[in-house]
N, C-alpha and C positions, 0 to 999 in steps of 0.2 A: 816730187818730180821736182825738178827745177821748171822754170815755163820763163819767159820774159813777159814784164810787166810796168804797166808805166804806174808813178807812183807821183804824187802829187803833194807841194807844201807850198806853204804860204807864208812870207818872209817880209818883213818891215825893213828897206837898205840904211843900211849908219852912211851917210855920204863924206863921214869924218873921221872912219875910223875903221875897222872890220868887222864882219859879219859873217857870221856862224849858224849856217841854213840845215838843221838837225830834221832829217825822216825819221829814223830808230837810230838806237844804237854803233849800230854795225854802217850806217847812212851817211854823210854827211861832207861837207865841203864848206871853205874859205872864202870870199869877197872881198877882196880889196879896193879901194875907191883910188881914183887918179883924175884932179881936175886936168881938163884939156883945155880950159878957154870957152869964155860963151858958155857960161850955165853948165856944159856938155862935161860927162861922168864915165873914164874909161873902168869900167868893173872886170878885174883877172882874178878869176878864179884860181884855186888853190889848194896846199892839203889836202886831197880827195880820203876820204876813207869809204872803202867799199869799192866794188868793184861797178860800177856804173855809167853811164854819159848823158846828159844834161842835152834834152828835146828840145824841149821848148821855154822859153822864158815871155811870161804878160805881165803887164802891168794893169791892176784893178782901174785904171783910166781910163783904160781901153785901149791898149795901143798893145801891139805885139812888137818883141823887140831881138831883134835877133840875134843870135848866138856863133861866133866863130868857133868854130870848135876846133880847129888846127891853133890859136892861139891864145881860147881857154877863155874868150874877154867878149865883152858888150859896152853899147853906148846906150846912155843914159842923159834924162834932163835932172835940175835940182830941183824945177818943179813938181814934179812924180816923186817928191821926198816923204809928204805925207800921207804916201798911197800904199799902198802893199805889192807885193811882185810875186805870181806864180810861176815855181817852177818846177816843170815837169821832168823827168827819169826815167832812164830807161835800163830795167835791171832783174839780175836774175832772182822769183823769188821761191823759195823750196815751200811746194802746196802739201797740202796733207790728205789723202787717199781716204775718202767718207764711203760709207752706203748706209744713209739715214731712210730709217726706213719708216713711214706713217701707217698706224695698224689700228684702223677703227674698230670698234666692242661697245657693243650695246650691251650696257650696262640694265636687267632689270630684275626686280623682285615684284611678287604680286600683293595685290593688295589683301587676299584674305588669310597670307601670312602673316603681315602686319597687322593686322588688330590680333592675332594671338597674342601677341607679347603685352607684358602688363612690364608697367613703373620700373624701370631699371634693371630690365632685361634682356638681352641680345640674342645675336643669330650669329655664328662662326663658319666663315666660310668660302670659296678657294674658286677663283677661275684662270685659263688659259688666254693667251690671248692665238689666234689661229695662225699658225704653220711656224709658230712657238712655242709650241708646247711645252718647253723650258722653264717660261718666262710663267710661274706661278705666285697671283698675286692672290693675298689673305685677304680677307673682309670682313669690317663688322656692323651689325645694324643693332643699333640701341637704341632702345626707347626712353628718351631722355624727358620729354612730358606727356602729359596725358594726349594729343592729338599730335605728338612729333617725334620722329624717328631719326637721326643720325646714321649718315652712311659714311663709314673711313676705312679708306682703302691703304692699305700698307706698299710701298714704292722701297725695295729693299735696292734694286737697282738702279736708281736717281734717273729715273728717262723723263721726260716730257711729257707730264699727262694733260691732255689738252679738252676740256669741257667746249664739245662744239657748241649746243646752243648759248654758252654762254661766252662764247670766245674767250674764254678765261682757262691761258696756260699757268701751268704750277710743275715744278720740279722739286718738292720736296719730300717728307719723309713717310707724307699723309696727307691722303688727301678727303678733305671733308664733303662733307653735302648735306643739309638736311632736308627734311619733306614732311610735308603736312599729312598727316593717316584717311585720308580720301580718296586716293587713286593709288594704281599702282606705281611704282617708282619709274622710270621708265631714262635714263639715262644715255645721252650719246657720246663716248668717250674717243677718244685719238690716242694712241703712246705712237709720239718719238722718239729713236734712238738709233744708234751706229749700233748694231749687233756688236763690232768689234773694239768698240768703244765705249762697253758699258761696263757693270760693274765686275773686278777680277773674279776670276773664280767662277762665274757661272757658264755653260754651257749652250751657246746658242744655236740651234741648228738653223742650218743652210735653206733659205725659203727656192724651193725649187722651181718658183713662176717666174722668178727674177734671170737676168741673162747676165747680173753683176759677176764679174771675176774675180774668184774669194781665194785664190792665190795666194794670196796673203794672211790666208788662215794658218795658223806656226803650227797646228796638226798634220796640214796636208805637207806646207813644209818639209817638217821634219822628215813624215811617210815617204815623200817624192827624193831622199837620199838613199842611193842605192849604195851608200856604204857598208852599211850592217843588215844587209838583206838576207836573211836565212832560207829563202825558196828562190828557186830560178823555173820561172813558165817559158815554152817555149812555144810560140803562137803556129800558124799553119804554114806560114813560109819560112820557120826555123829559127827567126830575130828572139835573143834572149830577152827576159823582162824583169827585174828582178821584185820581189816580193816579201811580205812577210808573214810567216806563222801566226801570228796573233793576231792581223787584220782579216788574212784570210778564215782563221777558225771562227770568228769573230761573227763573221757576216754571211758563210758557207757551211750547212752541215755533210755535205760531200770532203772538204778540205778537212773538216774537223776528222772526220771519220779516217781517210786517207791520213792525218799526221800523227795520230794516236797509234795508227801500224805501221811508221814508216819507225828506222831508226839511222839514217842517210843527215847527214848535215854536208853542207846547204842540203836541200828536198828537189829533186831536180824533176819538173811535171810539163808531158807535152801535149797542149791543147791543140790538135791536128785540124779541129772541124772551125776554126776562129780565128780572123789576122790581129794583126798588129795593134792597130789603132781599135778594136772591141775592146778588146784586152785590156790595155792600158783606160780605157773611159772607166770600164768596171772598176780596176783599180782607183784611180780617181774618185768615183764615188764612195770608194767603200773610203777614204781618207777625206773626205767631208767637201769635196769638189762636187754638189748636187747639182750643177747643170749641165758637168759632162755628159748625160746622157741623150741633150736635146740636137736633133736630128742625126740620132742613130739610137732609137728607141727597139724600131722592128730589131735589132740584130742582140741588143745586147739584153732583150727579151730573151728572147734562146738562147745566150749565154747563160742569165740566171738562172733561166729554169732545166737547164741541164745540169749546172751546178750548184745548182740550190740554194741561190743568194735570191734567198725571202724580200730583204725590206730593196735589194735593186728589184723583182721582177715587182713586187706593190709599185713602185715611183713608174717604170716604164709602163703598166695598164693607168694610171692616175693620167699621165701624159697622151697617150695614144686619145682619152676624152678630149681633149685639149688640141691634137692635129689632125683626128679626125678628117676626111673630105673623100670627093669625089674619086679620087685618083689612087684612096688607099686603102678605101673601105671595104675592099674583097680581099683584101689580105689581115687587114685587122680586127673582121669581123668573122673568121677564124681562131685569132687568140681570144677574141670574147668568147667563141665556143670552148677553146681548150681549158680554162680556165676558167668556167663558169658564172666569168663577171655580169651580172642581170646590168648594169650602169651601161656598160659599154656597148654592149649587144641591145641594150633599147636607144645608144646614140647611134650603130651604126644602123638598125631597121629607120630609124626617120631621117640618114644622108640617103638610103635606097629610094623612099620615099618618095626625098624631094629631088635628087638628081637620077630620077632612074635612067633619063634619056640623055646623061652626060657621064654615066659608066660604062668603062671600056667592055663590049659582052664576050669576048673572047676571056677575061678575066673572070667574068658570072660564070663561063660556062665550068669553066675550073672548079668551082665551090664546090664542095660535098652536098651530096642527097638533102638530106637531113639544114642543111642551114637552107639551100634551096626556097627546102620547104616552106620550113617557119618565115622566111623574107618575104614569097608571093603568096602563097595560098593560104599562109594562118590570119 
């Protein structure tokens, strides 16, 4: 995206010939001097390359130099010929959108296993990063001396690996660390990367905890194109929503069965219980835009449960644990019990205990008898 940006460049002016001020290969201009007497020189800017305007001129002798934008000239004196001039221009710069992630990882390995190694023996194992399960790192623990092991972590994705304790960042094919065989290995690492700019061919899952806009995900952009849709879903208002069999069948056992039994093309399916926004959010989730569920978890959970979207159901349940509060706990606790989600149940019970006086009593009365008993009498 283009943003107006100020760029600064220092240059030493030639008072007897043309000076070229170059910011980069696409941005430059020339200055030609003219002696106007009494050591005064008029410099005329010309031969502009690129689209920009000169905003400010400052002489490092400590003087601001006024610039006439109409005549594209400024006046200075020869006394300042030994000083540099600082030129500030305003131009459109193309900024690259990024989504850098900082993912901490505690690398631990027990002493009891280290002591089992004989000289020149090694372990070969793997670990993955939280919320990025498809980032799989192979590591080796090698006994290189009688009292020393070496940890080698392969880095096939060329991400930045940061050793937090040593404040060292590496971006190499292999991260190495030596440790005496006297204590557990306990390395505090951090992995820094942009999911869309890492190793090509790696499918980076979207972190559902972030509010980053992942519309630039290539798969999302492809599947959002309705031109080749082979399924038409109709919402409660009758709105047509194009979709794809391959995606619906992958994420929903309900639709997978429907498509096996249907010979129509395109398949038309009426979803009378849910509005357009809910259905589109569910599709966006399937297309890789995981944050599409935020703020709409309850409706999406009902949709996912009715039409057997297992992954979407799980994602909504996970989000409920983060968003449950005294205002929505009566709704969410029923979901917790209907899905037998013990973790969510406990979170809801805690909300009831901590905010008992702030929860709407009319909503509490609507709760099923077995939930009321478990909340208030068990």
